[in-house]
Backbone as CSV, one residue per row, in Angstrom:
resi,resn,N_x,N_y,N_z,CA_x,CA_y,CA_z,C_x,C_y,C_z
1,UNK,1.621,-51.659,19.751,1.353,-50.336,19.147,2.649,-49.557,19.104
2,UNK,2.782,-48.802,18.054,3.969,-47.983,17.905,3.722,-46.600,18.510
3,UNK,4.790,-45.986,18.928,4.760,-44.634,19.541,5.204,-43.632,18.474
4,UNK,4.479,-42.513,18.387,4.751,-41.470,17.426,4.679,-40.103,18.084
5,UNK,5.210,-39.118,17.357,5.046,-37.722,17.703,4.400,-37.005,16.473
6,UNK,3.469,-36.132,16.741,2.908,-35.287,15.679,3.272,-33.860,16.027
7,UNK,3.925,-33.190,15.075,4.297,-31.788,15.212,3.372,-30.979,14.325
8,UNK,2.425,-30.289,14.948,1.398,-29.607,14.197,1.843,-28.177,13.822
9,UNK,1.523,-27.799,12.619,1.817,-26.422,12.169,0.660,-25.506,12.475
10,UNK,0.959,-24.263,12.776,-0.036,-23.191,12.954,-1.036,-23.427,14.097
11,UNK,-0.594,-24.024,15.178,-1.469,-24.204,16.346,-1.066,-23.203,17.434
12,UNK,-2.065,-22.511,17.941,-1.887,-21.479,18.977,-0.994,-20.326,18.540
13,UNK,-1.018,-20.077,17.229,-0.415,-18.873,16.641,-1.386,-18.357,15.581
14,UNK,-1.336,-17.095,15.293,-2.143,-16.510,14.237,-3.631,-16.735,14.386
15,UNK,-4.141,-16.772,15.608,-5.583,-16.915,15.839,-6.060,-18.333,15.881
16,UNK,-5.248,-19.326,15.600,-5.650,-20.715,15.655,-5.537,-21.271,17.073
17,UNK,-6.422,-20.868,17.941,-6.378,-21.286,19.341,-7.012,-22.667,19.519
18,UNK,-6.340,-23.514,20.197,-6.797,-24.887,20.431,-6.287,-25.338,21.808
19,UNK,-7.220,-25.677,22.678,-6.848,-26.206,23.975,-6.306,-27.612,23.803
20,UNK,-5.193,-27.855,24.433,-4.561,-29.182,24.323,-5.441,-30.283,24.857
21,UNK,-6.249,-30.016,25.877,-7.175,-31.009,26.422,-8.205,-31.408,25.367
22,UNK,-8.684,-30.443,24.584,-9.653,-30.694,23.522,-9.007,-31.510,22.403
23,UNK,-7.761,-31.199,22.089,-7.026,-31.949,21.063,-6.830,-33.390,21.493
24,UNK,-6.391,-33.583,22.766,-6.229,-34.947,23.245,-7.538,-35.734,23.146
25,UNK,-8.619,-35.128,23.603,-9.925,-35.799,23.557,-10.322,-36.172,22.130
26,UNK,-10.152,-35.264,21.199,-10.512,-35.525,19.795,-9.692,-36.690,19.228
27,UNK,-8.412,-36.750,19.523,-7.566,-37.822,19.018,-7.918,-39.169,19.682
28,UNK,-8.210,-39.131,20.959,-8.541,-40.373,21.675,-9.850,-40.950,21.133
29,UNK,-10.780,-40.115,20.691,-12.034,-40.587,20.102,-11.801,-41.294,18.765
30,UNK,-10.654,-41.048,18.138,-10.375,-41.593,16.816,-9.265,-42.676,16.873
31,UNK,-9.233,-43.418,17.965,-8.355,-44.588,18.092,-6.874,-44.278,18.304
32,UNK,-6.567,-43.064,18.746,-5.215,-42.767,19.154,-5.138,-43.074,20.653
33,UNK,-4.059,-43.711,21.083,-3.947,-44.112,22.499,-2.750,-43.430,23.149
34,UNK,-2.789,-43.313,24.475,-1.687,-42.717,25.211,-1.373,-41.338,24.742
35,UNK,-2.413,-40.571,24.410,-2.186,-39.200,23.844,-1.723,-38.286,24.943
36,UNK,-0.625,-37.600,24.643,-0.028,-36.645,25.586,0.467,-35.463,24.789
37,UNK,0.157,-34.258,25.268,0.653,-33.074,24.593,1.860,-32.532,25.353
38,UNK,2.792,-31.949,24.613,4.009,-31.405,25.183,4.037,-29.920,24.795
39,UNK,3.904,-29.026,25.746,3.800,-27.603,25.552,2.535,-27.352,24.727
40,UNK,1.996,-26.153,24.787,0.727,-25.843,24.146,0.855,-25.366,22.733
41,UNK,1.808,-25.903,21.971,2.030,-25.430,20.612,1.897,-26.501,19.580
42,UNK,1.123,-27.547,19.880,0.883,-28.577,18.879,1.924,-29.670,18.805
43,UNK,2.387,-30.161,19.901,3.271,-31.290,19.947,2.518,-32.408,20.648
44,UNK,2.270,-33.514,19.948,1.429,-34.572,20.465,2.162,-35.904,20.389
45,UNK,2.277,-36.580,21.511,2.816,-37.932,21.546,1.612,-38.886,21.610
46,UNK,1.685,-40.007,20.893,0.582,-40.947,20.900,1.058,-42.300,20.443
47,UNK,0.202,-43.283,20.736,0.405,-44.643,20.225,-0.695,-44.967,19.271
48,UNK,-0.374,-45.754,18.246,-1.345,-46.075,17.204,-0.870,-47.362,16.560
49,UNK,-1.821,-48.095,15.982,-1.386,-49.264,15.160,-0.358,-48.789,14.186
50,UNK,0.671,-49.557,13.978,1.768,-49.163,13.124,1.267,-48.979,11.690
51,UNK,1.611,-47.816,11.117,1.242,-47.499,9.752,2.157,-46.412,9.243
52,UNK,2.179,-46.127,7.937,3.058,-45.078,7.458,2.731,-43.710,8.063
53,UNK,3.770,-42.943,8.338,3.619,-41.646,8.945,2.719,-40.737,8.162
54,UNK,2.767,-40.835,6.793,1.952,-39.955,5.965,0.459,-40.193,6.211
55,UNK,0.048,-41.422,6.369,-1.357,-41.746,6.629,-1.804,-41.156,7.974
56,UNK,-0.967,-41.276,8.981,-1.297,-40.707,10.282,-1.369,-39.191,10.218
57,UNK,-0.435,-38.597,9.481,-0.434,-37.143,9.350,-1.731,-36.657,8.705
58,UNK,-2.176,-37.311,7.665,-3.412,-36.935,6.991,-4.612,-37.121,7.920
59,UNK,-4.640,-38.195,8.697,-5.728,-38.463,9.621,-5.821,-37.374,10.691
60,UNK,-4.662,-36.991,11.267,-4.663,-35.951,12.326,-5.094,-34.611,11.753
61,UNK,-4.577,-34.232,10.590,-4.968,-32.957,9.968,-6.449,-32.943,9.693
62,UNK,-7.004,-34.057,9.211,-8.432,-34.125,8.936,-9.238,-33.944,10.229
63,UNK,-8.840,-34.653,11.311,-9.577,-34.511,12.566,-9.606,-33.087,13.068
64,UNK,-8.462,-32.413,12.982,-8.356,-31.009,13.456,-9.182,-30.061,12.583
65,UNK,-9.140,-30.305,11.300,-9.929,-29.479,10.389,-11.426,-29.703,10.644
66,UNK,-11.837,-30.966,10.740,-13.210,-31.323,10.901,-13.768,-30.915,12.251
67,UNK,-13.017,-31.120,13.299,-13.520,-30.850,14.659,-13.337,-29.422,15.117
68,UNK,-12.238,-28.775,14.697,-11.906,-27.432,15.218,-11.856,-26.336,14.144
69,UNK,-12.057,-26.726,12.897,-12.040,-25.765,11.776,-10.703,-25.036,11.673
70,UNK,-9.642,-25.777,11.910,-8.287,-25.247,11.794,-7.565,-26.015,10.670
71,UNK,-7.085,-25.291,9.683,-6.337,-25.900,8.604,-4.873,-26.017,9.016
72,UNK,-4.465,-27.218,9.334,-3.103,-27.449,9.782,-2.507,-28.640,9.021
73,UNK,-1.290,-28.871,9.243,-0.686,-30.125,8.787,0.086,-30.696,9.940
74,UNK,0.282,-31.997,9.909,0.998,-32.696,10.973,2.233,-33.367,10.379
75,UNK,3.360,-33.110,10.950,4.577,-33.844,10.618,4.614,-34.965,11.642
76,UNK,4.372,-36.187,11.232,4.323,-37.321,12.137,5.628,-38.103,11.973
77,UNK,6.254,-38.402,13.110,7.524,-39.149,13.104,7.478,-40.222,14.133
78,UNK,8.032,-41.374,13.787,8.218,-42.436,14.775,9.336,-42.052,15.708
79,UNK,9.543,-42.791,16.734,10.661,-42.506,17.657,12.001,-42.510,16.907
80,UNK,12.178,-43.527,16.073,13.447,-43.608,15.320,13.622,-42.414,14.362
81,UNK,12.537,-42.008,13.725,12.596,-40.859,12.812,12.887,-39.554,13.553
82,UNK,12.276,-39.424,14.731,12.554,-38.217,15.556,14.004,-38.188,15.995
83,UNK,14.493,-39.324,16.441,15.903,-39.420,16.848,16.814,-39.092,15.670
84,UNK,16.487,-39.584,14.487,17.301,-39.300,13.297,17.270,-37.808,12.949
85,UNK,16.139,-37.169,13.164,16.027,-35.727,12.920,16.881,-34.908,13.870
86,UNK,17.074,-35.395,15.073,17.949,-34.727,16.047,19.415,-35.011,15.685
87,UNK,19.729,-36.271,15.537,21.109,-36.673,15.269,21.586,-36.223,13.891
88,UNK,20.666,-36.081,12.947,21.024,-35.647,11.622,21.250,-34.154,11.480
89,UNK,20.892,-33.406,12.526,21.089,-31.967,12.507,22.537,-31.674,12.773
90,UNK,23.249,-31.116,11.771,24.724,-30.912,11.943,25.056,-29.792,12.925
91,UNK,24.076,-29.028,13.371,24.373,-27.896,14.250,24.167,-28.197,15.724
92,UNK,23.727,-29.388,16.077,23.454,-29.733,17.493,24.721,-29.742,18.321
93,UNK,25.849,-30.076,17.721,27.087,-30.190,18.485,27.690,-28.838,18.903
94,UNK,27.518,-27.808,18.077,28.162,-26.568,18.438,27.205,-25.331,18.496
95,UNK,25.911,-25.567,18.285,24.959,-24.462,18.318,24.211,-24.438,19.665
96,UNK,23.530,-23.333,19.939,22.717,-23.198,21.141,21.455,-24.003,20.950
97,UNK,21.079,-24.892,21.854,19.913,-25.763,21.670,18.599,-25.009,21.388
98,UNK,18.464,-23.793,21.891,17.237,-23.020,21.638,17.266,-22.370,20.269
99,UNK,18.434,-22.226,19.662,18.577,-21.587,18.360,18.686,-22.573,17.220
100,UNK,19.045,-23.828,17.515,19.204,-24.855,16.494,17.836,-25.525,16.283
101,UNK,17.359,-25.438,15.034,16.023,-25.961,14.710,16.055,-27.017,13.623
102,UNK,15.062,-27.868,13.653,14.752,-28.732,12.544,13.401,-28.239,12.007
103,UNK,13.335,-28.012,10.699,12.113,-27.571,10.050,11.554,-28.782,9.326
104,UNK,10.411,-29.269,9.789,9.785,-30.454,9.239,8.833,-30.036,8.126
105,UNK,8.877,-30.796,7.012,8.128,-30.451,5.820,7.007,-31.466,5.529
106,UNK,5.990,-31.016,4.824,4.888,-31.876,4.432,5.219,-32.677,3.172
107,UNK,6.257,-32.267,2.460,6.695,-32.970,1.228,8.218,-33.018,1.205
108,UNK,8.766,-33.901,0.433,10.240,-33.982,0.383,10.860,-32.643,-0.060
109,UNK,11.999,-32.372,0.508,12.763,-31.171,0.223,13.369,-31.242,-1.168
110,UNK,13.249,-30.146,-1.919,13.922,-30.047,-3.217,15.362,-29.632,-2.883
111,UNK,16.222,-30.633,-2.729,17.593,-30.409,-2.294,18.361,-29.440,-3.203
112,UNK,18.196,-29.612,-4.486,18.913,-28.752,-5.425,18.542,-27.312,-5.231
113,UNK,17.262,-27.004,-5.180,16.808,-25.637,-4.972,17.231,-25.112,-3.581
114,UNK,17.132,-25.960,-2.563,17.523,-25.562,-1.226,19.010,-25.252,-1.144
115,UNK,19.824,-26.125,-1.699,21.284,-25.913,-1.619,21.697,-24.692,-2.426
116,UNK,21.043,-24.430,-3.556,21.343,-23.202,-4.307,20.982,-21.965,-3.486
117,UNK,19.842,-22.012,-2.804,19.444,-20.903,-1.963,20.445,-20.744,-0.796
118,UNK,20.814,-21.839,-0.140,21.728,-21.794,0.993,23.076,-21.176,0.595
119,UNK,23.538,-21.470,-0.614,24.813,-20.936,-1.068,24.767,-19.435,-1.296
120,UNK,23.581,-18.939,-1.751,23.462,-17.522,-2.068,22.936,-16.686,-0.893
121,UNK,22.385,-17.302,0.138,21.845,-16.589,1.258,22.941,-15.970,2.088
122,UNK,22.819,-14.677,2.420,23.885,-14.004,3.118,23.587,-13.642,4.555
123,UNK,22.570,-14.289,5.136,22.241,-14.034,6.552,23.162,-14.785,7.467
124,UNK,23.031,-14.528,8.792,23.920,-15.175,9.781,23.562,-16.631,10.053
125,UNK,22.411,-17.088,9.604,22.008,-18.465,9.890,22.816,-19.458,9.109
126,UNK,23.020,-20.600,9.724,23.639,-21.736,9.014,22.522,-22.658,8.585
127,UNK,22.600,-23.229,7.361,21.540,-24.065,6.801,22.114,-25.381,6.308
128,UNK,21.308,-26.426,6.443,21.704,-27.730,5.914,20.437,-28.455,5.492
129,UNK,20.542,-29.249,4.440,19.410,-29.979,3.850,19.278,-31.337,4.508
130,UNK,18.027,-31.764,4.611,17.685,-33.125,5.033,16.884,-33.730,3.879
131,UNK,15.930,-34.602,4.241,15.074,-35.220,3.238,13.651,-34.678,3.344
132,UNK,13.002,-34.901,4.471,11.676,-34.351,4.745,11.770,-33.220,5.754
133,UNK,12.968,-32.641,5.830,13.244,-31.543,6.767,14.496,-30.817,6.306
134,UNK,14.732,-29.663,6.940,16.018,-29.016,6.798,16.369,-28.441,8.165
135,UNK,17.614,-28.062,8.291,18.188,-27.693,9.583,18.663,-26.242,9.553
136,UNK,18.428,-25.529,10.633,18.812,-24.139,10.707,19.447,-23.872,12.086
137,UNK,20.520,-23.138,12.080,21.092,-22.575,13.316,20.853,-21.072,13.252
138,UNK,19.837,-20.619,14.015,19.535,-19.190,14.102,20.516,-18.579,15.078
139,UNK,21.739,-18.392,14.675,22.825,-17.949,15.576,22.562,-16.659,16.311
140,UNK,21.772,-15.748,15.711,21.480,-14.499,16.363,20.056,-14.446,16.881
141,UNK,19.373,-15.611,16.929,18.014,-15.665,17.421,17.000,-15.740,16.306
142,UNK,15.881,-16.335,16.632,14.803,-16.527,15.637,14.068,-15.206,15.370
143,UNK,13.861,-14.412,16.405,13.035,-13.208,16.289,13.569,-12.187,15.312
144,UNK,14.851,-12.081,15.152,15.448,-11.068,14.263,15.788,-11.634,12.880
145,UNK,15.586,-12.917,12.704,15.998,-13.581,11.483,15.205,-13.099,10.255
146,UNK,15.889,-12.985,9.169,15.301,-12.614,7.893,15.196,-13.848,6.973
147,UNK,15.467,-15.021,7.505,15.489,-16.225,6.710,14.135,-16.553,6.111
148,UNK,13.080,-16.544,6.895,11.748,-16.941,6.406,11.294,-16.052,5.233
149,UNK,11.361,-14.730,5.356,10.977,-13.923,4.187,11.846,-14.176,2.965
150,UNK,13.141,-14.387,3.180,14.050,-14.660,2.062,13.673,-15.965,1.371
151,UNK,13.324,-16.990,2.183,12.944,-18.276,1.589,11.622,-18.158,0.834
152,UNK,10.695,-17.398,1.396,9.398,-17.232,0.692,9.588,-16.502,-0.604
153,UNK,10.417,-15.464,-0.591,10.679,-14.700,-1.827,11.315,-15.578,-2.874
154,UNK,12.247,-16.446,-2.483,12.937,-17.322,-3.399,12.113,-18.558,-3.765
155,UNK,10.997,-18.772,-3.075,10.120,-19.910,-3.319,10.882,-21.228,-3.245
156,UNK,11.683,-21.345,-2.172,12.516,-22.528,-1.966,11.701,-23.697,-1.430
157,UNK,10.828,-23.415,-0.469,10.034,-24.457,0.146,8.638,-24.440,-0.494
158,UNK,8.254,-25.559,-1.040,7.020,-25.624,-1.776,5.923,-26.433,-1.026
159,UNK,6.155,-26.680,0.255,5.166,-27.375,1.051,5.047,-26.691,2.403
160,UNK,4.071,-27.126,3.154,3.890,-26.593,4.490,5.057,-27.067,5.364
161,UNK,5.339,-26.290,6.386,6.474,-26.578,7.262,6.164,-26.152,8.697
162,UNK,6.834,-26.797,9.641,6.743,-26.410,11.031,8.090,-26.678,11.675
163,UNK,8.564,-25.780,12.502,9.911,-25.868,13.091,9.844,-26.120,14.579
164,UNK,10.843,-26.855,15.066,11.008,-27.065,16.505,12.505,-26.985,16.818
165,UNK,12.818,-26.422,17.988,14.236,-26.351,18.360,14.664,-27.721,18.931
166,UNK,15.933,-27.901,18.940,16.508,-29.197,19.326,16.196,-29.527,20.779
167,UNK,16.162,-28.529,21.634,15.854,-28.781,23.057,14.429,-29.377,23.169
168,UNK,13.474,-28.803,22.463,12.110,-29.324,22.480,12.002,-30.722,21.887
169,UNK,12.706,-30.925,20.782,12.685,-32.261,20.162,13.270,-33.309,21.080
170,UNK,14.350,-33.004,21.759,14.972,-33.945,22.702,14.031,-34.236,23.846
171,UNK,13.338,-33.202,24.319,12.367,-33.393,25.414,11.248,-34.368,24.977
172,UNK,10.776,-34.236,23.760,9.746,-35.121,23.239,10.304,-36.548,23.096
173,UNK,11.520,-36.678,22.573,12.103,-37.967,22.435,12.259,-38.668,23.785
174,UNK,12.711,-37.918,24.793,12.851,-38.474,26.144,11.488,-38.971,26.680
175,UNK,10.444,-38.215,26.420,9.089,-38.579,26.865,8.591,-39.826,26.159
176,UNK,9.043,-40.083,24.947,8.631,-41.245,24.202,9.152,-42.527,24.884
177,UNK,10.212,-42.416,25.661,10.777,-43.554,26.369,10.021,-43.879,27.647
178,UNK,9.319,-42.856,28.175,8.667,-43.116,29.475,7.264,-43.665,29.340
């Protein structure tokens, strides 16, 4: 069985309360094995018969919608894909681990639109494009950032997204080894 991580969007924020014990139980009932949650914000490690990440993402989102009436999406990554998302982030070497984020997307990034936005954006954040993600260094902190409203106004991201900082991603990657 392959090991995966699911990064769920909109869990335990905005009124979407979900106990991690209930989430683990729901996934275990649907043939997910070795289910482990990391922090109470929708980070799930699990083993499953090897299959494309997209199929697993759809299955997890369906289970959560059906069982808990929460409309979410899951960014599912294999261990190698998670490691690539960490190593591919150009800001990990010189940014603060809590401020450097990978934003995982439900659909491929429109690189051209993203790069045009990144060139014109005048905030303090540093931005870089990936494939199914993009990278941000929130140099002055996430809480004061104006990036999200600017991206929404520019309609740069056309799919659902969920972000995790590099420290959290590394913690999950380390747990995938144990």
